gemmi code that builds the backbone of each chain (N, CA, C; Angstrom):
import gemmi

chains = {
    "A": [
        ("UNK", (0.911, -1.148, 0.051), (0.124, -0.060, 0.024), (0.736, 1.193, -0.010)),
        ("UNK", (0.575, 2.074, -0.852), (1.410, 3.332, -1.066), (1.617, 4.128, 0.275)),
        ("UNK", (0.433, 4.067, 1.136), (0.662, 4.924, 2.272), (1.490, 4.428, 3.436)),
        ("UNK", (1.714, 3.082, 3.587), (2.594, 2.521, 4.381), (4.043, 2.797, 3.974)),
        ("UNK", (4.142, 2.771, 2.744), (5.614, 3.091, 2.085), (5.944, 4.341, 2.527)),
        ("UNK", (5.090, 5.327, 2.253), (5.194, 6.801, 2.526), (5.598, 6.997, 3.934)),
        ("UNK", (4.826, 6.184, 4.729), (5.076, 6.345, 6.330), (6.444, 6.141, 6.555)),
        ("UNK", (7.051, 4.799, 6.052), (8.309, 4.423, 6.320), (9.303, 5.485, 5.836)),
        ("UNK", (9.050, 6.037, 4.763), (10.037, 7.028, 4.166), (10.181, 8.316, 4.993)),
        ("UNK", (9.008, 8.540, 5.662), (9.154, 9.764, 6.492), (10.045, 9.863, 7.778)),
        ("UNK", (10.618, 8.601, 7.853), (11.331, 8.379, 9.252), (12.836, 8.840, 9.150)),
        ("UNK", (13.353, 8.979, 8.143), (14.798, 9.212, 8.042), (15.114, 10.307, 6.919)),
        ("UNK", (16.038, 11.288, 7.426), (16.602, 12.170, 6.321), (18.119, 11.679, 6.405)),
        ("UNK", (18.635, 11.653, 5.122), (20.088, 11.439, 5.346), (20.754, 12.190, 4.089)),
        ("UNK", (21.993, 12.841, 4.330), (22.877, 13.683, 3.382), (24.208, 13.017, 3.408)),
        ("UNK", (24.979, 12.993, 2.254), (26.089, 12.419, 2.231), (26.941, 13.389, 1.401)),
        ("UNK", (28.301, 13.616, 1.928), (29.060, 14.586, 1.040), (30.574, 14.179, 1.421)),
        ("UNK", (31.159, 14.408, 0.269), (32.657, 14.440, 0.208), (33.405, 15.712, 0.396)),
        ("UNK", (34.210, 15.691, 1.555), (34.925, 17.025, 2.032), (36.409, 16.831, 1.758)),
        ("UNK", (36.950, 17.980, 1.143), (38.415, 18.171, 0.969), (39.061, 18.369, 2.239)),
        ("UNK", (38.784, 17.765, 3.274), (39.265, 18.369, 4.750), (39.467, 16.940, 5.409)),
        ("UNK", (40.742, 17.012, 6.310), (40.846, 15.825, 7.173), (39.601, 15.559, 8.179)),
        ("UNK", (39.552, 14.285, 8.535), (38.425, 14.048, 9.677), (38.657, 15.044, 10.899)),
        ("UNK", (39.933, 15.201, 11.390), (40.139, 15.845, 12.721), (39.569, 17.333, 12.508)),
        ("UNK", (39.637, 17.806, 11.276), (39.186, 19.217, 11.051), (37.628, 19.306, 11.018)),
        ("UNK", (37.117, 18.327, 10.341), (35.575, 18.215, 10.183), (35.106, 18.013, 11.593)),
        ("UNK", (35.629, 17.188, 12.490), (35.359, 16.898, 13.743), (35.104, 18.218, 14.585)),
        ("UNK", (36.327, 19.096, 14.277), (36.330, 20.362, 15.035), (35.080, 21.024, 14.790)),
        ("UNK", (34.826, 21.352, 13.483), (33.496, 22.066, 13.151), (32.198, 21.496, 13.682)),
        ("UNK", (32.322, 20.115, 13.976), (31.051, 19.505, 14.558), (31.021, 19.679, 16.021)),
        ("UNK", (32.268, 19.831, 16.730), (32.062, 19.827, 18.129), (32.535, 21.196, 18.808)),
        ("UNK", (33.213, 21.967, 18.026), (33.445, 23.367, 18.723), (32.437, 24.435, 18.841)),
        ("UNK", (32.023, 24.797, 20.200), (30.842, 25.688, 20.111), (30.831, 26.973, 19.329)),
        ("UNK", (32.207, 27.467, 19.192), (32.227, 28.750, 18.398), (31.849, 28.491, 16.719)),
        ("UNK", (32.461, 27.245, 16.387), (32.450, 26.779, 15.003), (30.964, 26.366, 14.648)),
        ("UNK", (30.247, 25.628, 15.774), (28.922, 25.280, 15.550), (27.913, 26.459, 15.385)),
        ("UNK", (28.229, 27.586, 16.097), (27.513, 28.609, 16.129), (27.417, 29.304, 14.799)),
        ("UNK", (28.645, 29.144, 13.975), (28.893, 29.616, 12.697), (28.098, 28.957, 11.601)),
        ("UNK", (27.867, 27.612, 11.610), (27.196, 26.873, 10.563), (26.081, 26.474, 10.934)),
        ("UNK", (25.802, 25.933, 12.372), (24.480, 25.247, 12.557), (23.629, 26.113, 13.520)),
        ("UNK", (23.836, 26.240, 14.636), (23.115, 27.035, 15.622), (23.826, 27.202, 16.788)),
        ("UNK", (23.604, 28.445, 17.491), (24.340, 28.848, 18.792), (24.161, 27.511, 19.761)),
        ("UNK", (25.259, 27.030, 20.446), (24.955, 25.839, 21.313), (25.442, 26.229, 22.796)),
        ("UNK", (24.730, 25.619, 23.680), (24.866, 26.079, 25.181), (25.240, 24.753, 25.742)),
        ("UNK", (26.239, 24.853, 26.896), (26.496, 23.748, 27.739), (27.101, 22.589, 27.118)),
        ("UNK", (27.687, 22.658, 26.139), (28.393, 21.469, 25.428), (29.438, 20.950, 25.863)),
        ("UNK", (29.328, 19.702, 26.486), (30.414, 18.954, 26.917), (30.544, 17.474, 26.277)),
        ("UNK", (31.490, 17.252, 25.650), (31.764, 15.977, 24.826), (31.881, 14.771, 25.767)),
        ("UNK", (30.667, 14.383, 26.312), (30.662, 13.193, 27.031), (29.437, 12.428, 26.841)),
        ("UNK", (29.387, 11.249, 26.751), (28.154, 10.373, 26.383), (27.131, 10.474, 27.528)),
        ("UNK", (25.937, 10.889, 27.057), (24.914, 11.095, 27.927), (24.723, 12.529, 28.469)),
        ("UNK", (25.612, 13.580, 28.162), (25.649, 14.842, 28.381), (24.508, 15.543, 27.871)),
        ("UNK", (23.907, 16.443, 28.522), (22.834, 17.313, 28.010), (23.356, 18.573, 27.551)),
        ("UNK", (22.743, 19.237, 26.201), (23.180, 20.441, 25.912), (22.038, 20.946, 25.117)),
        ("UNK", (22.037, 22.246, 24.777), (20.954, 22.886, 23.899), (21.370, 23.632, 22.827)),
        ("UNK", (20.691, 23.612, 21.644), (20.849, 24.483, 20.575), (19.832, 25.546, 20.779)),
        ("UNK", (20.043, 26.915, 20.352), (19.253, 27.982, 20.489), (18.736, 28.488, 19.249)),
        ("UNK", (17.629, 28.464, 18.870), (17.123, 29.147, 17.545), (16.123, 30.196, 17.779)),
        ("UNK", (15.415, 30.714, 16.746), (14.510, 32.042, 16.962), (13.307, 31.328, 17.920)),
        ("UNK", (12.944, 32.224, 18.750), (11.823, 31.851, 19.768), (10.629, 31.853, 18.927)),
        ("UNK", (9.600, 31.287, 19.300), (8.383, 31.264, 18.499), (7.225, 31.352, 19.508)),
        ("UNK", (5.896, 31.959, 19.251), (4.925, 32.201, 20.321), (4.802, 30.694, 21.025)),
        ("UNK", (4.971, 30.485, 22.371), (4.619, 29.318, 22.979), (6.080, 28.338, 22.930)),
        ("UNK", (7.075, 28.932, 22.407), (8.204, 28.101, 22.420), (9.409, 28.864, 22.456)),
        ("UNK", (10.350, 28.734, 23.347), (11.434, 29.585, 23.549), (12.634, 29.325, 22.404)),
        ("UNK", (12.303, 28.526, 21.546), (13.386, 28.121, 20.578), (14.560, 27.349, 20.873)),
        ("UNK", (14.282, 26.679, 22.101), (15.478, 25.706, 22.565), (15.208, 24.256, 21.960)),
        ("UNK", (16.476, 23.794, 21.456), (16.295, 22.588, 21.033), (17.196, 21.593, 22.122)),
        ("UNK", (16.516, 20.674, 22.519), (17.276, 19.949, 23.762), (18.048, 18.699, 23.222)),
        ("UNK", (19.142, 18.558, 23.445), (20.050, 17.496, 22.932), (20.744, 16.631, 24.060)),
        ("UNK", (21.031, 15.482, 23.846), (21.795, 14.577, 24.632), (22.637, 13.740, 23.674)),
        ("UNK", (23.872, 13.609, 24.245), (24.672, 12.878, 23.386), (24.572, 11.438, 23.623)),
        ("UNK", (24.397, 10.579, 22.339), (24.115, 9.180, 22.385), (25.543, 8.453, 22.171)),
        ("UNK", (26.202, 9.014, 21.194), (27.567, 8.298, 20.883), (28.573, 9.270, 20.472)),
        ("UNK", (29.724, 9.236, 21.036), (30.846, 9.963, 20.748), (32.051, 9.172, 20.390)),
        ("UNK", (32.467, 8.986, 19.184), (33.679, 8.232, 18.825), (34.632, 9.387, 18.138)),
        ("UNK", (35.479, 9.886, 18.791), (36.229, 11.031, 18.210), (36.647, 10.749, 16.717)),
        ("UNK", (36.405, 11.775, 15.811), (36.810, 11.795, 14.388), (36.016, 10.730, 13.573)),
        ("UNK", (35.153, 9.999, 14.176), (34.301, 9.027, 13.541), (32.948, 9.129, 13.543)),
        ("UNK", (32.276, 9.126, 14.844), (30.984, 9.300, 15.024), (30.504, 10.221, 16.146)),
        ("UNK", (29.384, 11.022, 15.678), (28.909, 11.883, 16.803), (27.452, 11.808, 16.505)),
        ("UNK", (26.852, 11.503, 17.663), (25.274, 11.134, 17.473), (24.582, 11.811, 18.925)),
        ("UNK", (23.674, 12.499, 18.473), (22.840, 13.136, 19.777), (21.325, 13.260, 19.386)),
        ("UNK", (20.382, 13.208, 20.483), (18.999, 13.488, 20.340), (18.913, 14.870, 19.982)),
        ("UNK", (17.807, 15.056, 19.430), (17.389, 16.415, 18.808), (15.974, 16.686, 19.186)),
        ("UNK", (15.679, 17.283, 20.332), (14.306, 17.418, 20.829), (13.629, 18.815, 20.863)),
        ("UNK", (12.517, 18.853, 20.224), (11.649, 20.006, 20.107), (10.369, 19.686, 20.807)),
        ("UNK", (9.410, 20.784, 21.016), (8.374, 20.358, 21.866), (7.595, 19.181, 21.518)),
        ("UNK", (7.433, 18.650, 20.442), (6.546, 17.633, 19.937), (7.295, 16.388, 19.338)),
        ("UNK", (8.549, 16.462, 19.141), (9.220, 15.474, 18.444), (10.686, 15.274, 18.984)),
        ("UNK", (11.004, 14.020, 19.250), (12.565, 13.796, 19.517), (13.102, 12.918, 18.225)),
        ("UNK", (14.106, 13.488, 17.810), (14.743, 12.610, 16.693), (16.269, 12.542, 17.064)),
        ("UNK", (16.996, 11.817, 16.297), (18.332, 11.584, 16.596), (19.176, 11.976, 15.235)),
        ("UNK", (20.100, 12.793, 15.669), (21.070, 13.161, 14.548), (22.426, 12.567, 14.731)),
        ("UNK", (22.866, 11.900, 13.557), (24.041, 11.131, 13.498), (25.213, 11.639, 12.400)),
        ("UNK", (26.198, 12.167, 12.764), (27.321, 12.400, 11.974), (28.331, 11.154, 11.866)),
        ("UNK", (28.566, 10.665, 10.709), (29.669, 9.576, 10.606), (30.661, 10.195, 9.383)),
        ("UNK", (31.962, 10.140, 10.070), (32.856, 10.641, 9.370), (34.054, 9.393, 8.929)),
        ("UNK", (34.304, 9.286, 7.639), (34.908, 8.115, 7.065), (36.010, 8.852, 6.274)),
        ("UNK", (37.465, 8.495, 6.722), (38.479, 9.080, 6.029), (38.605, 8.624, 4.559)),
        ("UNK", (38.719, 9.461, 3.783), (39.068, 9.180, 2.163), (40.373, 9.612, 1.665)),
        ("UNK", (40.824, 9.245, 0.573), (41.978, 9.681, -0.094), (42.102, 11.200, -0.030)),
        ("UNK", (41.033, 11.936, -0.419), (41.075, 13.330, -0.680), (40.566, 13.945, 0.665)),
        ("UNK", (40.140, 13.164, 1.625), (39.797, 14.038, 2.777), (38.849, 13.225, 3.794)),
        ("UNK", (37.475, 13.640, 3.890), (36.428, 13.000, 4.561), (35.150, 12.695, 3.987)),
        ("UNK", (34.692, 11.784, 4.097), (33.210, 11.442, 3.666), (32.351, 11.634, 4.963)),
        ("UNK", (31.398, 12.591, 4.798), (30.620, 12.858, 5.837), (29.044, 12.396, 5.487)),
        ("UNK", (28.562, 11.662, 6.433), (27.214, 11.209, 6.374), (26.490, 11.976, 7.478)),
        ("UNK", (25.261, 12.370, 7.222), (24.363, 13.052, 8.130), (23.011, 12.254, 7.932)),
        ("UNK", (22.658, 11.706, 9.241), (21.466, 11.063, 9.297), (20.453, 11.645, 10.399)),
        ("UNK", (19.215, 12.112, 10.144), (18.306, 12.410, 11.134), (17.103, 11.467, 11.030)),
        ("UNK", (17.049, 10.643, 12.166), (16.009, 9.723, 12.242), (15.016, 9.732, 13.238)),
        ("UNK", (14.050, 8.892, 13.235), (13.023, 8.986, 14.304), (11.992, 9.961, 14.120)),
        ("UNK", (11.624, 10.421, 12.912), (10.471, 11.265, 12.593), (9.205, 10.416, 12.681)),
        ("UNK", (8.743, 10.366, 13.903), (7.462, 9.902, 14.027), (6.774, 10.358, 15.333)),
        ("UNK", (5.493, 10.201, 15.507), (4.851, 10.939, 16.692), (5.419, 10.295, 18.009)),
        ("UNK", (5.623, 11.151, 18.806), (6.106, 10.958, 20.006), (4.918, 10.506, 21.136)),
        ("UNK", (4.870, 9.370, 21.420), (3.685, 8.749, 22.023), (3.906, 9.339, 23.503)),
        ("UNK", (5.122, 9.341, 24.183), (5.436, 9.573, 25.518), (4.966, 11.116, 25.697)),
        ("UNK", (5.363, 11.950, 24.815), (4.936, 13.451, 24.861), (3.462, 13.683, 24.562)),
        ("UNK", (3.185, 12.908, 23.748), (1.696, 13.036, 23.319), (0.785, 12.969, 24.443)),
        ("UNK", (1.106, 12.215, 25.447), (0.166, 11.891, 26.411), (0.306, 12.993, 27.434)),
        ("UNK", (1.283, 13.781, 27.330), (1.371, 15.083, 28.371), (1.696, 16.212, 27.690)),
        ("UNK", (2.901, 16.684, 27.738), (3.233, 17.969, 27.229), (2.914, 18.246, 25.838)),
        ("UNK", (2.991, 17.197, 24.962), (3.152, 17.399, 23.590), (1.692, 17.975, 23.111)),
        ("UNK", (0.606, 17.644, 23.798), (-0.717, 18.014, 23.311), (-0.680, 19.403, 23.508)),
        ("UNK", (-0.060, 20.048, 24.363), (0.048, 21.452, 24.509), (0.815, 21.867, 23.419)),
        ("UNK", (1.912, 21.189, 23.209), (2.852, 21.691, 22.100), (2.134, 21.638, 20.860)),
        ("UNK", (1.370, 20.754, 20.350), (0.665, 20.765, 19.309), (-0.328, 22.005, 19.122)),
        ("UNK", (-0.891, 22.117, 20.213), (-2.163, 23.252, 20.207), (-1.383, 24.614, 19.920)),
        ("UNK", (-0.324, 24.808, 20.723), (0.449, 26.178, 20.661), (0.970, 26.343, 19.379)),
        ("UNK", (1.391, 25.313, 18.633), (1.843, 25.426, 17.341), (0.875, 25.778, 16.227)),
        ("UNK", (-0.387, 25.349, 16.661), (-1.485, 25.679, 15.839), (-1.263, 25.302, 14.309)),
        ("UNK", (-1.412, 26.142, 13.361), (-1.344, 26.026, 11.898), (0.052, 26.482, 11.555)),
        ("UNK", (0.935, 26.846, 12.390), (2.207, 27.618, 11.989), (3.447, 26.650, 11.961)),
        ("UNK", (3.113, 25.356, 11.692), (4.072, 24.444, 11.804), (5.179, 24.671, 10.789)),
        ("UNK", (4.552, 24.887, 9.482), (5.540, 24.997, 8.406), (6.471, 26.323, 8.590)),
        ("UNK", (5.890, 27.471, 9.102), (6.630, 28.640, 9.360), (7.661, 28.217, 10.423)),
        ("UNK", (7.444, 27.503, 11.309), (8.305, 27.003, 12.440), (9.505, 26.397, 11.889)),
        ("UNK", (9.111, 25.372, 10.867), (10.092, 24.517, 10.404), (11.003, 25.168, 9.347)),
        ("UNK", (10.627, 26.160, 8.942), (11.518, 26.898, 7.959), (12.531, 27.668, 8.589)),
        ("UNK", (12.434, 27.678, 9.976), (13.380, 28.349, 10.945), (14.218, 27.196, 11.636)),
        ("UNK", (13.571, 26.117, 11.773), (14.469, 25.202, 12.657), (14.080, 23.801, 12.034)),
        ("UNK", (14.780, 22.831, 12.253), (14.555, 21.409, 12.022), (13.648, 20.658, 13.007)),
    ],
    "B": [
        ("UNK", (-4.902, 30.042, 7.238), (-3.870, 29.338, 7.399), (-3.917, 28.141, 6.456)),
        ("UNK", (-2.759, 27.602, 5.748), (-2.757, 26.775, 4.788), (-3.350, 25.431, 5.350)),
        ("UNK", (-4.187, 24.760, 4.362), (-4.851, 23.573, 5.081), (-3.682, 22.423, 5.215)),
        ("UNK", (-2.743, 22.315, 4.438), (-1.586, 21.402, 4.381), (-1.024, 21.291, 5.776)),
        ("UNK", (-0.933, 22.579, 6.347), (-0.150, 22.851, 7.777), (-1.233, 22.217, 8.866)),
        ("UNK", (-2.351, 22.616, 8.555), (-3.264, 21.893, 9.610), (-3.463, 20.402, 9.456)),
        ("UNK", (-3.302, 19.901, 8.468), (-3.479, 18.513, 8.162), (-2.206, 17.762, 8.748)),
        ("UNK", (-0.977, 18.367, 8.692), (0.344, 17.726, 9.032), (0.100, 17.663, 10.593)),
        ("UNK", (-0.453, 18.640, 11.252), (-0.748, 18.753, 12.704), (-1.847, 17.683, 13.112)),
        ("UNK", (-2.556, 17.599, 12.301), (-3.684, 16.498, 12.728), (-3.206, 15.122, 12.358)),
        ("UNK", (-2.302, 14.836, 11.491), (-1.773, 13.488, 11.194), (-0.896, 13.143, 12.386)),
        ("UNK", (0.081, 14.114, 12.983), (0.902, 13.758, 14.099), (-0.050, 13.576, 15.301)),
        ("UNK", (-1.105, 14.078, 15.407), (-2.091, 14.023, 16.624), (-2.713, 12.526, 16.306)),
        ("UNK", (-3.202, 12.340, 15.233), (-3.936, 11.205, 14.720), (-2.986, 9.745, 15.071)),
        ("UNK", (-1.758, 9.964, 14.633), (-1.005, 8.763, 14.572), (-0.171, 8.701, 16.084)),
        ("UNK", (-0.263, 9.659, 16.717), (0.250, 9.699, 18.252), (-0.253, 8.569, 19.240)),
        ("UNK", (-1.630, 8.201, 18.708), (-2.244, 7.286, 19.484), (-1.936, 5.895, 19.007)),
        ("UNK", (-1.431, 5.015, 19.881), (-1.090, 3.494, 19.469), (-2.359, 2.737, 18.877)),
        ("UNK", (-3.478, 3.004, 19.435), (-4.727, 2.252, 18.875), (-5.071, 2.749, 17.654)),
        ("UNK", (-5.126, 4.126, 17.367), (-5.504, 4.855, 16.087), (-4.182, 4.337, 15.112)),
        ("UNK", (-3.028, 4.105, 15.571), (-1.913, 3.707, 14.534), (-2.189, 2.402, 14.122)),
        ("UNK", (-2.716, 1.502, 15.034), (-3.058, 0.096, 14.675), (-4.159, 0.031, 13.619)),
        ("UNK", (-5.107, 0.876, 14.011), (-6.225, 0.780, 13.056), (-5.964, 1.330, 11.810)),
        ("UNK", (-5.138, 2.431, 11.668), (-4.676, 2.844, 10.454), (-3.797, 1.848, 9.663)),
        ("UNK", (-3.060, 1.136, 10.305), (-2.105, 0.105, 9.589), (-2.872, -1.123, 9.149)),
        ("UNK", (-4.099, -1.279, 9.888), (-4.952, -2.385, 9.623), (-5.673, -1.975, 8.443)),
        ("UNK", (-6.250, -0.770, 8.133), (-6.823, -0.258, 7.054), (-5.802, -0.143, 5.872)),
        ("UNK", (-4.709, -0.003, 6.037), (-3.614, 0.058, 4.929), (-3.523, -1.322, 4.136)),
        ("UNK", (-4.048, -2.388, 4.961), (-3.978, -3.654, 4.425), (-5.305, -4.073, 3.666)),
        ("UNK", (-6.413, -3.163, 3.952), (-7.602, -3.330, 3.212), (-8.657, -2.728, 3.948)),
        ("UNK", (-9.852, -2.596, 3.112), (-11.020, -1.910, 3.465), (-11.763, -2.728, 4.826)),
        ("UNK", (-12.228, -2.046, 5.716), (-13.053, -2.674, 6.924), (-14.032, -1.755, 7.419)),
        ("UNK", (-15.076, -2.470, 7.820), (-16.183, -1.824, 8.540), (-15.887, -1.541, 10.078)),
        ("UNK", (-16.716, -0.620, 10.765), (-16.522, -0.466, 12.220), (-16.513, -1.850, 12.915)),
        ("UNK", (-17.437, -2.714, 12.555), (-17.692, -4.109, 13.337), (-16.494, -4.872, 13.021)),
        ("UNK", (-15.869, -4.787, 12.004), (-14.687, -5.730, 11.756), (-13.516, -5.307, 12.627)),
        ("UNK", (-13.513, -3.876, 12.985), (-12.276, -3.256, 13.585), (-12.623, -3.587, 15.043)),
        ("UNK", (-13.744, -3.369, 15.381), (-14.091, -3.829, 16.890), (-13.863, -5.031, 17.228)),
        ("UNK", (-13.864, -6.186, 16.265), (-13.560, -7.453, 16.615), (-12.139, -7.712, 16.632)),
        ("UNK", (-11.509, -6.963, 15.641), (-10.014, -7.080, 15.376), (-9.120, -6.604, 16.693)),
        ("UNK", (-9.723, -5.711, 17.249), (-8.851, -4.829, 18.306), (-9.269, -4.918, 19.623)),
        ("UNK", (-10.565, -5.561, 19.801), (-11.224, -5.731, 21.089), (-11.196, -4.394, 21.760)),
        ("UNK", (-11.797, -3.223, 20.885), (-11.929, -1.887, 21.465), (-13.441, -1.757, 21.228)),
        ("UNK", (-14.124, -1.022, 22.236), (-15.577, -0.697, 22.049), (-16.019, 0.071, 20.702)),
        ("UNK", (-17.265, -0.215, 20.302), (-17.465, 0.533, 19.022), (-17.497, 1.827, 19.017)),
        ("UNK", (-17.994, 2.540, 20.238), (-17.781, 3.984, 20.195), (-16.265, 4.460, 20.155)),
        ("UNK", (-15.471, 3.790, 20.712), (-14.081, 4.032, 20.712), (-13.358, 3.934, 19.413)),
        ("UNK", (-13.809, 2.844, 18.562), (-13.320, 2.605, 17.442), (-14.012, 3.764, 16.417)),
        ("UNK", (-15.146, 4.069, 16.666), (-15.674, 5.365, 15.802), (-15.011, 6.540, 15.991)),
        ("UNK", (-14.593, 6.678, 17.353), (-13.891, 8.036, 17.654), (-12.607, 8.022, 17.038)),
        ("UNK", (-11.743, 6.896, 16.965), (-10.316, 6.937, 16.442), (-10.652, 6.973, 14.859)),
        ("UNK", (-11.772, 6.501, 14.251), (-12.020, 6.523, 12.972), (-12.247, 8.097, 12.584)),
        ("UNK", (-12.872, 8.718, 13.461), (-13.374, 10.205, 13.096), (-12.124, 11.031, 13.061)),
        ("UNK", (-11.108, 10.714, 14.101), (-9.833, 11.504, 14.243), (-8.929, 11.071, 12.885)),
        ("UNK", (-8.874, 9.935, 12.538), (-8.320, 9.382, 11.294), (-8.692, 10.117, 10.120)),
        ("UNK", (-10.128, 10.275, 10.120), (-10.802, 10.840, 8.966), (-10.433, 12.405, 8.814)),
        ("UNK", (-10.460, 13.036, 9.980), (-10.273, 14.281, 10.297), (-8.832, 14.559, 9.883)),
        ("UNK", (-8.103, 13.830, 9.893), (-6.590, 14.067, 9.662), (-6.382, 13.754, 8.098)),
        ("UNK", (-7.354, 13.411, 7.380), (-7.249, 13.012, 5.908), (-6.602, 11.797, 5.680)),
        ("UNK", (-6.635, 10.810, 6.739), (-5.708, 9.476, 6.537), (-6.760, 8.428, 5.896)),
        ("UNK", (-8.060, 8.466, 6.415), (-8.903, 7.482, 6.007), (-10.243, 8.042, 5.346)),
        ("UNK", (-10.963, 7.283, 4.555), (-12.387, 7.914, 4.402), (-13.333, 6.703, 4.285)),
        ("UNK", (-14.743, 6.865, 4.631), (-15.610, 6.051, 4.676), (-16.441, 6.043, 3.411)),
        ("UNK", (-17.013, 4.688, 3.069), (-17.831, 4.581, 2.055), (-19.062, 3.812, 2.489)),
        ("UNK", (-20.306, 4.386, 2.370), (-21.517, 3.812, 3.012), (-21.998, 2.696, 1.942)),
        ("UNK", (-22.440, 1.600, 2.442), (-23.036, 0.578, 1.679), (-24.170, 0.048, 2.572)),
        ("UNK", (-25.479, 0.324, 2.321), (-26.517, 0.021, 3.165), (-26.423, 0.571, 4.467)),
        ("UNK", (-26.442, -0.150, 5.590), (-26.181, 0.324, 6.871), (-24.937, 0.319, 7.442)),
        ("UNK", (-24.009, -0.176, 6.505), (-22.605, -0.138, 6.869), (-21.771, 0.839, 6.217)),
        ("UNK", (-20.788, 1.328, 7.026), (-19.615, 2.196, 6.459), (-18.415, 1.399, 6.492)),
        ("UNK", (-17.714, 1.371, 5.321), (-16.602, 0.768, 5.056), (-15.398, 1.800, 5.148)),
        ("UNK", (-14.432, 1.638, 5.836), (-13.351, 2.565, 5.839), (-11.978, 1.945, 5.110)),
        ("UNK", (-11.353, 2.839, 4.394), (-10.050, 2.591, 3.769), (-9.045, 3.696, 3.888)),
        ("UNK", (-7.920, 3.557, 3.479), (-6.836, 4.387, 3.650), (-7.013, 5.364, 2.485)),
        ("UNK", (-6.898, 6.721, 2.910), (-7.090, 7.925, 1.860), (-5.849, 7.826, 0.954)),
        ("UNK", (-5.763, 7.709, -0.312), (-4.537, 7.707, -1.067), (-3.954, 9.160, -1.025)),
        ("UNK", (-2.791, 9.268, -0.775), (-1.994, 10.576, -0.627), (-2.169, 11.137, 0.724)),
        ("UNK", (-2.790, 10.499, 1.654), (-3.081, 11.173, 3.068), (-1.932, 11.558, 3.744)),
        ("UNK", (-0.664, 10.859, 3.503), (0.605, 11.037, 4.341), (1.362, 12.097, 3.701)),
        ("UNK", (0.854, 12.683, 2.527), (1.681, 13.635, 1.662), (2.122, 14.964, 2.755)),
        ("UNK", (1.293, 15.463, 3.446), (1.733, 16.619, 4.230), (2.895, 16.194, 5.134)),
        ("UNK", (2.901, 15.003, 5.622), (4.037, 14.510, 6.492), (5.329, 14.645, 5.603)),
        ("UNK", (5.178, 14.127, 4.371), (6.242, 14.011, 3.379), (6.741, 15.577, 3.123)),
        ("UNK", (5.875, 16.433, 2.804), (6.286, 17.883, 2.709), (6.861, 18.364, 3.896)),
        ("UNK", (6.403, 17.843, 5.003), (7.101, 18.336, 6.226), (8.345, 17.906, 6.445)),
        ("UNK", (8.668, 16.739, 6.006), (10.082, 16.311, 5.926), (10.882, 17.190, 5.098)),
        ("UNK", (10.326, 17.547, 3.970), (11.053, 18.356, 2.972), (11.754, 19.585, 3.710)),
        ("UNK", (10.957, 20.125, 4.614), (11.499, 21.397, 5.373), (12.740, 21.042, 6.140)),
        ("UNK", (12.732, 19.843, 6.762), (13.963, 19.348, 7.585), (14.927, 19.137, 6.598)),
        ("UNK", (14.770, 18.510, 5.406), (15.823, 18.244, 4.704), (16.312, 19.584, 4.154)),
        ("UNK", (15.574, 20.639, 3.710), (16.073, 21.698, 3.229), (17.042, 22.647, 4.394)),
        ("UNK", (16.501, 22.309, 5.718), (17.274, 22.990, 6.727), (18.875, 22.307, 6.702)),
        ("UNK", (18.871, 21.156, 6.773), (20.246, 20.409, 6.680), (21.001, 20.784, 5.370)),
        ("UNK", (20.275, 20.841, 4.467), (21.097, 21.068, 3.123), (21.626, 22.430, 3.309)),
        ("UNK", (21.012, 23.413, 3.723), (21.458, 24.756, 3.956), (22.590, 24.906, 4.941)),
        ("UNK", (22.353, 23.950, 6.049), (23.612, 23.985, 7.083), (24.579, 23.302, 6.713)),
        ("UNK", (24.601, 22.340, 5.889), (25.823, 21.593, 5.339), (26.516, 22.390, 4.519)),
        ("UNK", (25.847, 23.266, 3.567), (26.554, 24.102, 2.719), (27.327, 25.081, 3.597)),
        ("UNK", (26.677, 25.624, 4.774), (27.408, 26.548, 5.527), (28.641, 25.897, 6.021)),
        ("UNK", (28.466, 24.748, 6.539), (29.671, 23.995, 6.988), (30.862, 23.893, 5.926)),
        ("UNK", (30.439, 23.438, 4.812), (31.648, 23.337, 3.646), (32.148, 24.807, 3.521)),
        ("UNK", (31.437, 25.887, 3.619), (32.026, 27.135, 3.453), (32.986, 27.484, 4.531)),
        ("UNK", (32.464, 27.209, 5.805), (33.280, 27.330, 7.032), (34.480, 26.529, 7.019)),
        ("UNK", (34.584, 25.259, 6.577), (35.699, 24.442, 6.552), (36.710, 25.191, 5.673)),
        ("UNK", (36.331, 25.767, 4.573), (37.123, 26.319, 3.395), (37.817, 27.466, 4.270)),
        ("UNK", (37.348, 28.112, 5.127), (38.033, 29.133, 5.918), (38.878, 28.757, 7.199)),
        ("UNK", (38.845, 27.593, 7.579), (39.339, 26.991, 8.753), (40.754, 26.749, 8.610)),
        ("UNK", (41.808, 26.965, 9.596), (43.105, 26.514, 9.242), (43.043, 24.877, 9.538)),
        ("UNK", (43.954, 24.215, 8.799), (43.944, 22.860, 8.898), (44.486, 22.220, 10.287)),
    ],
}
model = gemmi.Model(1)
for chain_id, residues in chains.items():
    chain = gemmi.Chain(chain_id)
    for i, (resn, *xyz) in enumerate(residues, 1):
        res = gemmi.Residue()
        res.name, res.seqid = resn, gemmi.SeqId(i, " ")
        for name, pos in zip(("N", "CA", "C"), xyz):
            atom = gemmi.Atom()
            atom.name, atom.element = name, gemmi.Element(name[0])
            atom.pos, atom.b_iso = gemmi.Position(*pos), 0.0
            res.add_atom(atom)
        chain.add_residue(res)
    model.add_chain(chain)
structure = gemmi.Structure()
structure.add_model(model)
structure.setup_entities()
């Protein structure tokens, strides 16, 4: 059935790119707060430890202060960096995988887990859904 | 407010409930009447009807009346708003990754 296929396809986003830079340098851009602020979003309380919580900050939105709550899932220096990416109604996981190549680094970015968050749905998320109302797309244009 | 946005919101709400998700998945395998679903899931008829109303409201299923029975099936293209929603996430990361590449070019090795 087309719709079930579509449902499965909505659960992951992946991007792949070859960078003419060493993995160590790419790793720095992925983990240094000052550099993250330059290409991704301003980051707060970042400590490279498994399980450590930190936040990204994007533009506030009525009913939401713009905080993306994150927690490290996996840290393997110069190879793998994975963290949860939580917004008021959805928690996904973002994973960067670095593979050394002859010319630099192959970087793979995967954001997975796009599906309704049951845990939150029963409590806070109901409010989250309501407060976002019909402005979901506007919101998403500003943040992932 | 654009209807596609409202629909995406309703889809998440509708599929956030495990019973509704089970009913939706069951209908994806084929048409069924309320009484079939009641038997299949051991949920009361009013509860099934409520779940179906939420799924219908989200544009995920539609009903076809035949005599005294209404048969429900999956609405083709009902998941499209979710797919569009994903496109926004993809656009975000594509933009950010471009920024990352520009930043790397300016960084010392």
